[in-house]
C-alpha positions, 0 to 999 in steps of 0.5 A, spaced: 176 856 356 173 853 363 175 856 369 178 850 372 184 849 376 190 846 372 195 843 376 202 841 373 206 837 377 214 839 378 216 832 376 212 832 370 216 828 365 213 831 359 216 838 361 222 841 358 227 844 363 229 851 361 236 854 363 238 861 364 231 863 368 231 869 373 235 869 380 230 868 385 226 862 381 229 857 385 232 850 383 228 844 380 230 839 385 226 842 391 220 838 393 218 842 399 216 848 395 209 851 396 204 851 390 204 858 386 197 859 384 196 864 378 190 868 374 192 866 367 188 871 362 191 869 355 189 863 351 189 856 354 194 853 351 199 859 353 197 858 360 198 851 360 205 851 357 207 857 362 205 853 368 209 847 366 215 851 364 215 855 370 214 849 374 220 845 371 225 852 371 223 853 379 221 847 382 214 851 384 208 847 383 204 851 378 196 852 379 192 857 374 185 859 373 184 861 366 180 868 367 179 874 362 181 881 364 174 883 367 173 876 370 179 876 374 177 883 377 171 880 379 174 874 382 179 878 386 173 882 388 169 876 390 175 873 395 177 880 398 182 880 403 183 872 403 185 871 395 186 864 392 191 867 387 198 869 388 200 872 381 196 875 375 199 873 368 196 877 362 191 881 361 191 889 359 195 893 364 189 897 365 185 891 368 191 890 373 190 897 375 183 897 376 184 891 381 189 895 384 184 901 385 180 896 389 186 893 393 187 887 390 194 888 387 201 890 391 207 893 388 213 888 386 219 891 382 222 885 379 230 885 378 228 882 371 224 888 370 230 893 369 231 890 361 223 892 360 222 899 357 219 904 361 213 904 357 211 897 358 212 897 366 209 901 372 214 906 375 211 904 382 212 896 380 204 895 380 205 891 374 210 889 369 209 888 361 210 881 358 207 882 351 204 887 347 198 886 342 195 890 337 187 891 336 185 889 329 179 887 325 179 879 323 175 878 317 172 872 313 173 873 306 168 869 304 163 872 308 165 879 306 164 877 299 157 874 300 155 881 303 158 885 298 163 888 303 171 889 303 175 888 309 174 894 314 180 899 314 176 904 319 172 904 325 166 907 321 167 901 316 164 897 321 157 901 321 156 900 314 149 896 314 152 891 310 155 888 316 148 888 320 149 882 324 156 880 321 160 883 327 162 880 333 166 883 339 167 881 346 164 885 352 168 890 355 165 888 362 168 881 361 174 882 356 180 886 356 180 885 348 173 889 348 175 894 353 181 896 349 176 897 343 172 901 348 178 905 350 180 906 343 174 910 342 175 914 348 182 916 345 179 917 338 174 922 341 179 926 345 177 923 352 169 924 351 166 917 354 159 919 351 162 920 344 165 913 345 159 910 348 155 913 342 159 909 337 158 903 340 150 904 340 151 905 333 155 899 332 150 895 336 145 893 331 151 890 327 153 886 332 151 879 332 154 877 339 158 879 345 162 874 347 165 873 354 172 871 351 176 876 347 179 871 342 172 868 341 170 873 335 175 871 331 173 864 332 166 866 330 169 869 323 173 863 322 167 859 322 163 863 318 158 865 323 160 873 322 164 877 317 168 880 322 171 879 329 174 885 333 180 882 336 188 882 337 192 881 331 196 875 334 189 872 336 187 872 328 194 870 326 194 864 330 187 862 327 190 863 320 196 858 322 191 853 325 188 853 318 183 858 317 186 861 311 180 865 309 181 870 315 185 876 313 187 882 318 186 889 317 187 895 322 183 901 323 186 907 319 184 912 325 189 909 329 190 902 332 189 901 340 194 896 343 194 893 350 200 891 354 199 885 357 202 885 364 204 881 370 202 883 377 203 881 385 196 879 388 196 883 395 196 878 401 198 872 397 199 866 400 205 864 397 208 871 396 215 869 395 213 864 390 209 869 386 215 873 386 219 868 383 214 867 378 214 874 376 221 874 375 221 868 371 215 871 366 220 877 365 225 873 362 226 872 354 226 864 355 219 865 358 217 870 353 219 866 347 214 860 349 208 864 347 210 863 339 211 856 341 204 855 342 202 860 336 201 866 341 204 871 337 204 877 341 210 882 341 214 880 347 217 886 352 224 883 353 228 886 348 232 879 348 226 875 346 225 873 339 221 876 334 217 872 329 214 873 322 208 872 325 208 878 330 205 885 328 210 890 326 208 896 330 213 900 326 208 900 320 202 901 325 199 908 327 198 907 334 194 911 338 197 914 345 197 910 350 195 912 357 194 906 361 193 909 368 187 913 365 184 907 362 185 903 368 182 909 372 176 909 368 175 902 367 170 900 372 165 906 370 166 905 363 164 898 363 158 899 367 156 904 363 157 899 357 153 894 361 147 899 362 147 903 356 149 899 350 148 891 352 149 887 358 154 882 359 154 875 357 152 871 363 154 864 365 
């Protein structure tokens, strides 16, 4: 997933025009609108279709840079008061709050947020949820058989010596997925950050590699490089549907961590009106239905969006309590501690 800017021309012939988009998104006939540039944290194919379909629906040329959650905060920090982005799409809401705490996000309460359940949006409009993802273990059944292990069903299972050098996860300093795993341990340890880091100290000897991208550990498991990757369930399902049929998804019995993937407005955006139109559009059912069309099976937050069989049934999971504000407040400190006390973040 390169950090390239992808520009989707408004008149691209391959783009289908969606109707029923939100008020404020504009008409499709204007050629005079300034581009909207956004950070996109989901997988590349989803970012591409989001950019293309927003352009078709609104008339705004759409540019994006694919950055994971931690990378997004770092990139915003590097640009300071003169941001290169107008909006941020995807990535856990706690990352958006971490960026807001440094002055890079400003409130915007979209009229289309009215239909989004309260637990999936910030009361002050700092972020609004566009999807929900459940943390899972994505395991290669062939490699499990080779090492004599069962598919893990608890966090403690991953500490088994059988999994030595056979687990992959991203680094929480660069990945929202990995930070969700780190924060899950904080919650499971009643808020004790030291105990959470102690768990990852113990897990470290079983980790083959810390990736930058949250979905990469699933790809490693699919290729047989490790037995298990710690990723969101929708990413594992995408790999299964793409042909990695030896993968299986399990969930930790202690409690399942989850993220609310958010959209937010960048402070001092060059094109704030275009950014608001993008946020409005991203909250519609039509926009959220695009994820499944490219094999991204996160659960949409708009109650009118389509739920498919490939999506996780949250009613069947034991979810841990979500305190997004606390997770966002702790993110910078926790990821720095992980970097120095457990493992350094992967470099370019």
